VOFI-85208 format. One line per 4 residues: their letters; for each residue x, y, z of N, C-alpha, C. Coordinates in pm, 1 decimal, padded with zeros to 6 digits, m for minus. Each point is the difference from the previous one (the first is absolute). Layout:
<sites>
a	X Y Z X Y Z X Y Z ~ ...
</sites>
This chain:
<sites>
mqdr	09204.1 10659.4 06781.4 00072.7 00065.7 00107.2 00148.4 m00035.0 m00013.4 ~ 00084.7 00096.2 00025.5 00144.7 m00020.1 m00011.6 00055.1 m00071.4 00123.5 ~ 00113.0 m00069.3 m00022.1 00064.6 m00074.8 00107.4 00026.0 00088.0 00122.5 ~ 00052.0 00120.1 m00023.3 00037.4 00088.5 00110.5 m00123.7 00040.7 00080.8
seey	m00108.6 00028.0 m00070.1 m00125.2 00035.1 00069.0 m00045.5 m00114.7 00088.5 ~ 00012.1 m00122.1 m00050.5 m00039.8 m00117.5 00077.6 00087.8 m00016.0 00123.9 ~ 00128.2 00029.4 m00013.3 00090.4 m00007.7 00115.4 m00041.7 00100.1 00107.6 ~ m00037.8 00119.4 m00042.0 m00047.2 00100.7 00094.9 m00126.2 m00048.7 00070.7
leti	m00094.9 m00053.8 m00074.5 m00123.9 m00048.2 00061.1 00027.3 m00112.2 00098.9 ~ 00088.6 m00089.8 m00037.2 00035.9 m00111.3 00088.0 00065.2 00051.7 00128.4 ~ 00086.3 00098.9 m00012.7 00067.6 00059.5 00115.9 m00098.9 00074.3 00088.0 ~ m00090.4 00074.7 m00060.3 m00101.3 00072.7 00076.5 m00089.9 m00098.6 00074.0
lylt	m00036.2 m00109.4 m00064.3 m00079.6 m00103.7 00066.0 00073.8 m00052.7 00123.1 ~ 00126.3 m00033.1 m00016.9 00082.0 m00051.3 00109.8 00003.0 00099.1 00116.8 ~ 00025.4 00127.0 m00029.8 00010.8 00101.1 00105.4 m00134.3 00028.7 00066.2 ~ m00105.9 00006.9 m00079.1 m00130.9 00031.5 00058.6 m00056.2 m00117.1 00079.8
erqg	00036.1 m00121.0 m00034.7 m00043.3 m00115.1 00080.2 00065.1 00002.5 00137.2 ~ 00119.0 00056.8 00007.7 00072.4 00008.7 00127.3 m00044.8 00118.0 00084.8 ~ m00029.9 00113.9 m00065.2 m00021.6 00121.4 00078.3 m00114.0 00088.4 m00047.6 ~ m00077.4 m00042.4 m00097.0 m00117.3 00076.0 m00041.4 00023.9 00109.1 m00102.6
makt	00114.0 00063.8 00002.8 00032.1 00108.8 m00092.1 00146.4 m00015.4 m00040.3 ~ 00029.7 00022.3 m00126.8 00138.4 m00008.1 m00047.2 00053.0 00141.7 m00022.9 ~ 00109.1 00032.1 00063.4 00064.0 00130.2 m00019.7 00091.7 m00008.3 m00121.5 ~ 00011.3 00110.8 m00071.6 00083.1 m00001.1 m00120.7 00145.2 m00033.1 00032.5
seia	00048.0 00043.3 00117.0 00138.7 m00030.5 00038.3 00019.9 m00150.6 00019.9 ~ m00101.6 m00067.9 00053.3 00008.0 m00144.5 00020.4 m00004.1 m00074.0 m00134.1 ~ m00081.7 00048.8 m00089.9 m00007.1 m00060.5 m00134.0 00135.2 00015.0 m00068.2 ~ 00058.8 00118.5 00010.0 00131.3 00026.2 m00060.4 00104.6 m00095.0 00056.6
eelg	m00001.7 m00018.6 00130.7 00096.8 m00089.0 00065.0 m00018.5 m00144.4 m00045.5 ~ m00123.9 m00047.5 m00002.3 m00028.8 m00138.2 m00041.5 00043.2 m00027.1 m00143.9 ~ m00022.9 00097.8 m00087.2 00028.7 m00019.5 m00142.7 00139.6 00047.7 m00041.0 ~ 00069.0 00068.3 00089.9 00134.3 00048.2 m00032.2 m00000.6 00111.3 m00104.4
vspp	m00098.7 00088.6 00010.7 m00009.7 00112.9 m00092.7 m00007.2 00130.3 00080.1 ~ 00009.0 00111.9 m00069.5 m00003.6 00129.2 00067.4 m00143.6 00039.5 00035.3 ~ m00018.1 00076.0 00108.3 m00133.6 00047.8 00035.7 m00070.4 00077.6 m00113.1 ~ 00071.5 00085.5 m00076.0 m00070.1 00066.1 m00111.7 m00051.9 m00098.5 m00105.8
svte	00073.2 m00108.9 m00022.9 m00046.7 m00102.5 m00093.7 m00127.7 m00064.8 00050.8 ~ m00006.4 m00023.3 00130.6 m00119.5 m00059.3 00060.2 m00118.3 00094.5 m00016.6 ~ 00020.9 00127.2 00030.2 m00108.1 00097.8 m00011.3 m00053.5 00004.5 m00142.7 ~ 00089.2 m00002.2 m00096.4 m00041.5 00002.3 m00140.7 m00085.2 m00123.2 m00034.6
miqk	00044.7 m00117.9 00041.3 m00074.2 m00121.8 m00030.3 m00133.2 m00003.1 00075.7 ~ 00000.3 00044.5 00124.8 m00122.3 00001.0 00079.9 m00104.3 00091.4 m00063.7 ~ 00043.7 00113.4 m00050.7 m00092.8 00091.1 m00067.5 m00060.0 m00066.3 m00123.9 ~ 00081.0 m00074.8 m00073.5 m00049.4 m00072.2 m00118.1 m00099.8 m00108.7 00042.0
lskd	00036.3 m00076.8 00103.0 m00088.7 m00105.9 00047.7 m00130.9 00057.0 00055.2 ~ 00008.7 00115.6 00061.2 m00119.7 00066.4 00050.9 m00090.0 00043.6 m00115.8 ~ 00059.8 00059.2 m00100.2 m00074.8 00044.3 m00118.8 m00068.4 m00118.4 m00068.3 ~ 00066.9 m00115.9 00001.4 m00053.9 m00120.3 m00064.2 m00098.4 m00077.1 00089.1
gyve	m00020.4 00048.1 00122.9 m00099.3 m00061.3 00088.1 00047.7 m00116.5 00084.1 ~ 00131.1 m00018.5 00011.1 00053.2 m00112.8 00076.5 00026.5 00033.7 00146.5 ~ 00028.3 00126.8 00029.4 00031.4 00039.7 00137.4 m00070.6 00129.7 00035.6 ~ m00013.0 00020.8 00130.2 m00042.2 00129.0 00052.9 00122.1 00058.6 00067.9
yvpy	00034.2 00122.7 m00038.1 00122.9 00063.4 00047.5 m00033.4 00130.9 00068.9 ~ 00046.8 00013.3 00123.1 m00013.5 00124.7 00073.9 00142.9 00050.8 00023.2 ~ 00039.4 00107.5 m00071.7 00137.0 00051.7 00015.4 00036.3 00023.8 00147.2 ~ 00121.9 m00035.9 00033.8 00057.2 00012.9 00135.0 m00065.1 m00092.6 00102.4
ygvt	m00089.9 m00087.7 m00044.5 m00062.1 m00093.5 00092.4 00025.4 m00144.0 m00043.2 ~ m00038.6 m00035.1 m00121.6 00028.2 m00134.3 m00047.0 m00091.8 m00047.5 m00110.6 ~ 00007.9 m00130.1 m00024.9 m00067.3 m00062.6 m00112.8 m00074.3 m00124.3 00048.2 ~ m00118.8 m00022.2 m00055.1 m00072.2 m00125.3 00019.2 m00045.9 m00047.3 m00137.5
lteh	m00029.0 m00126.9 m00009.6 m00050.2 m00056.5 m00124.8 m00150.5 00019.6 m00009.9 ~ m00047.5 00029.3 m00119.3 m00143.3 m00003.9 m00025.4 m00037.9 m00147.0 m00014.3 ~ m00127.0 m00029.7 m00011.0 m00042.1 m00138.5 m00021.2 00062.2 m00055.3 m00128.6 ~ 00001.1 00083.8 m00102.9 00060.3 m00037.8 m00129.3 00150.1 m00028.3 00016.6
grke	00069.4 00085.4 00074.1 00142.6 m00017.7 00024.2 00029.7 m00123.0 00084.1 ~ m00084.3 m00023.2 00099.6 00018.4 m00117.4 00086.3 m00017.9 m00128.4 m00080.1 ~ m00099.8 m00003.4 m00085.7 m00024.3 m00118.0 m00082.6 00119.8 m00027.1 m00091.2 ~ 00054.0 00103.7 m00058.9 00116.8 m00015.2 m00088.3 00122.3 m00046.5 00079.8
alrv	00021.3 00058.2 00117.8 00113.5 m00038.8 00084.8 m00011.4 m00145.8 00044.2 ~ m00120.2 m00042.7 00035.7 m00020.3 m00139.5 00040.5 00022.3 m00096.1 m00117.0 ~ m00036.1 00042.6 m00120.0 00023.0 m00083.1 m00119.3 00150.3 m00021.3 m00020.1 ~ 00077.9 00106.2 00013.3 00145.6 m00009.6 m00016.9 00060.5 m00085.3 00110.5
krrh	m00046.3 00020.9 00122.7 00050.0 m00077.1 00114.8 m00028.6 m00149.3 m00018.3 ~ m00120.0 m00032.6 m00048.7 m00035.4 m00140.3 m00025.0 00093.0 m00060.6 m00103.7 ~ 00022.1 00071.5 m00109.0 00089.1 m00050.6 m00105.1 00140.3 m00022.0 00054.2 ~ 00047.3 00094.1 00079.4 00134.0 m00011.3 00057.5 00011.0 m00128.3 00082.8
rlle	m00097.0 m00022.7 00085.6 00005.3 m00117.0 00088.0 m00017.2 m00130.8 m00076.1 ~ m00083.9 00000.5 m00102.4 m00012.4 m00119.7 m00084.2 00132.3 m00029.1 m00070.8 ~ 00062.4 00102.7 m00053.0 00127.3 m00018.9 m00070.7 00109.4 m00047.7 00094.8 ~ 00006.6 00057.4 00120.0 00098.3 m00047.4 00098.2 m00020.9 m00149.0 00027.1
tflv	m00123.4 m00039.0 00017.8 m00032.0 m00139.9 00028.1 00044.4 m00089.9 m00114.7 ~ m00029.7 00040.6 m00121.4 00040.0 m00076.8 m00117.1 00152.5 m00011.2 m00008.4 ~ 00068.2 00112.0 00016.5 00145.9 00001.4 m00013.8 00069.2 m00085.3 00106.5 ~ m00052.0 00002.0 00120.8 00060.3 m00079.8 00108.2 m00038.7 m00147.4 m00013.4
nflg	m00129.8 m00026.7 m00014.0 m00047.8 m00138.4 00003.5 00021.7 m00077.6 m00128.8 ~ m00002.5 00068.3 m00114.9 00012.4 m00069.8 m00127.4 00139.2 00013.0 m00061.5 ~ 00065.0 00113.6 00022.3 00132.3 00020.3 m00059.5 00113.8 m00010.0 00100.5 ~ m00033.3 m00016.9 00128.0 00102.2 m00021.0 00102.2 00083.4 00121.9 00034.5
mekd	m00051.0 00118.5 m00024.8 00075.1 00122.0 00031.2 m00001.9 00026.3 00150.5 ~ 00102.2 00069.7 00047.1 00002.8 00046.1 00138.4 m00103.8 00110.7 00015.3 ~ m00054.9 00016.1 00122.1 m00106.0 00098.5 00023.0 00039.8 00141.9 m00040.2 ~ 00118.8 00042.9 00038.2 00042.4 00137.1 m00030.6 00010.8 00022.3 m00150.1
dahe	00055.8 m00097.5 m00069.8 00010.8 00010.5 m00146.1 m00138.0 m00002.6 m00064.9 ~ m00087.2 m00084.4 00052.4 m00136.1 m00009.2 m00053.3 m00074.4 00131.7 00020.5 ~ 00023.0 00063.9 00113.6 m00064.5 00129.2 00026.8 00041.6 00102.7 m00105.2 ~ 00128.5 00007.1 m00027.0 00050.4 00096.7 m00099.6 m00057.0 m00028.0 m00138.9
eack	m00003.9 m00126.2 m00038.5 m00054.6 m00035.9 m00130.8 m00149.8 00028.4 m00006.8 ~ m00070.4 m00030.6 00108.2 m00144.7 00025.2 00003.3 m00029.2 00149.0 m00013.5 ~ 00085.9 00084.2 00058.4 m00016.4 00145.7 m00013.4 00005.0 00042.8 m00146.5 ~ 00081.9 m00065.6 m00077.2 00011.7 00032.4 m00142.4 m00116.5 m00057.9 m00080.2
lehm	m00034.2 m00123.7 00028.7 m00099.0 m00071.9 m00080.5 m00145.0 00037.7 00029.6 ~ m00028.1 00046.7 00120.5 m00138.8 00027.9 00039.5 m00068.9 00100.8 m00090.9 ~ 00077.5 00082.6 m00066.3 m00055.0 00104.3 m00087.8 m00018.8 m00049.4 m00143.1 ~ 00051.2 m00116.9 m00029.3 00003.6 m00047.4 m00138.1 m00103.5 m00106.5 m00033.2
isdd	m00050.6 m00069.3 00100.3 m00089.5 m00111.3 m00033.0 m00143.9 00048.3 m00020.0 ~ m00070.4 m00069.7 m00084.9 m00139.9 00032.6 m00029.9 m00091.3 m00061.0 00106.4 ~ m00125.5 00039.8 m00002.4 m00099.1 m00058.9 00089.9 m00010.7 m00150.6 m00024.4 ~ 00002.9 m00039.2 m00127.1 m00008.2 m00141.7 m00034.4 00119.6 m00076.3 00055.9
merr	00119.1 00056.5 m00012.5 00120.0 m00066.3 00052.3 m00006.7 m00012.3 00152.2 ~ m00050.4 00103.6 00064.7 m00016.2 m00004.7 00146.1 m00091.4 m00115.6 00040.2 ~ m00114.1 m00013.6 m00067.3 m00093.6 m00109.8 00029.9 00065.4 m00135.5 m00024.6 ~ 00077.4 m00009.2 m00107.5 00065.4 m00127.5 m00032.0 00105.3 m00037.5 00104.8
fcsl	00079.0 00099.3 00045.4 00096.8 m00026.7 00106.9 m00072.9 m00047.9 00125.0 ~ m00106.0 00068.0 00035.7 m00075.6 m00034.6 00120.1 m00056.8 m00141.6 m00011.2 ~ m00059.1 m00031.8 m00113.3 m00056.7 m00133.6 m00020.8 00107.6 m00107.4 m00000.3 ~ 00110.5 00026.7 m00066.9 00111.4 m00094.8 m00005.3 00047.1 m00037.2 00140.2
mdhp	00001.4 00098.7 00088.9 00048.5 m00022.4 00136.4 m00112.2 m00038.8 00096.2 ~ m00117.2 m00032.6 m00055.0 m00115.5 m00041.8 00079.2 m00043.8 00107.6 00099.3 ~ 00000.2 00124.2 m00044.6 m00052.5 00113.6 00075.2 00064.0 00012.6 00138.5 ~ 00129.3 00032.0 00003.1 00069.4 00007.6 00129.7 m00058.9 00108.5 00089.9
kkcp	00004.3 m00025.6 00129.3 m00054.1 00095.4 00097.7 00107.2 00092.5 00055.3 ~ 00126.0 m00044.5 m00005.9 00108.7 00081.2 00055.9 00120.2 m00002.6 m00092.8 ~ 00075.7 00109.2 00003.4 00124.1 00006.3 m00076.7 00112.5 m00059.0 00085.4 ~ 00119.9 m00014.7 m00053.8 00109.9 m00060.3 00076.4 00034.0 00073.1 00130.5
dgnp	m00033.7 00129.1 00008.2 00025.4 00075.3 00123.3 m00109.8 m00021.0 00103.8 ~ m00104.5 m00075.4 m00036.8 m00110.0 m00024.1 00091.7 m00110.8 00103.4 m00007.4 ~ 00012.6 00095.4 m00092.0 m00103.3 00102.1 m00015.7 m00116.3 m00055.1 m00081.5 ~ m00122.4 00039.4 00033.6 m00116.3 m00052.3 m00072.1 m00005.6 00047.5 m00144.7
iara	m00045.7 m00088.1 m00086.9 m00023.8 00034.5 m00139.4 m00151.3 00018.2 m00014.4 ~ m00040.3 00119.1 m00042.4 m00142.9 00029.5 m00015.0 m00064.0 m00097.2 m00097.7 ~ m00120.0 m00039.7 00029.2 m00075.8 m00087.2 m00088.9 m00048.6 00082.6 m00118.8 ~ m00022.0 m00064.8 m00109.2 m00053.0 00066.4 m00119.4 m00108.3 m00088.9 m00059.2
sccs	m00061.6 00047.0 m00103.8 m00111.7 m00073.9 m00058.7 00040.4 m00138.8 m00049.2 ~ 00128.4 m00020.2 m00029.3 00044.6 m00131.2 m00047.9 00011.4 m00102.8 00111.6 ~ 00004.6 00046.3 00121.6 00020.9 m00090.5 00112.8 m00123.1 m00085.2 00023.0 ~ 00022.7 m00128.8 00015.0 m00109.9 m00095.0 00010.4 m00062.9 m00003.3 00137.8
eeks	00071.9 00049.1 00099.9 m00053.3 m00004.0 00136.2 m00105.4 00107.3 00019.7 ~ m00086.5 m00025.3 00096.8 m00097.8 00102.2 00037.0 00075.9 00114.5 00065.1 ~ m00036.0 00119.4 m00035.8 00070.9 00118.0 00049.2 m00044.7 00033.7 00141.5 ~ 00096.4 00025.0 00084.4 m00028.5 00039.3 00136.8 m00015.7 00152.3 00006.3
lhdp	m00062.3 00048.7 00106.6 m00014.2 00144.8 00016.6 00135.1 00066.1 00021.0 ~ 00100.0 m00076.6 00045.2 00132.0 00055.6 00026.9 00090.9 m00004.5 m00122.8 ~ m00038.9 m00068.1 m00103.6 00080.0 m00010.4 m00120.7 m00052.8 00100.8 m00102.6 ~ 00074.1 00110.0 m00024.5 m00049.7 00094.3 m00100.0 m00003.2 m00064.8 m00137.8
vi	m00105.7 00023.6 m00072.9 m00014.0 m00053.2 m00135.0 00032.8 00110.4 m00097.4 ~ 00088.4 m00030.5 m00092.0 00043.9 00099.7 m00097.3 m00065.9 m00027.2 m00132.4
</sites>
């Protein structure tokens, strides 16, 4: 999956968690792109099975799309935690760097970061980090497993 596609999925996840449906105009605003660009990407993501798109109404993630979005979100939060706690970066700078790096690390690297940091539960902003198979703790019903 391409970096840009992952950014769209992450944005759609954010918007749908807040309001149930993501409008293309809201996606465009969040990502700083034109509405026609959003429509084009949404059609591609729909064709690939990541989203369900109803023209003039909005977009939701399929189960496949939600799983991919949660994977990217987990990586982002793990990277923010690493950058702040291990490299001493400021939160805002760490957020920007995590946005770039979240698309580049492998599954193995993600597990290694998580293990190195003893499976953190929250990122520096206080947001929960989803548990994954590498996490040694018993998984709660409220912790999505990726």
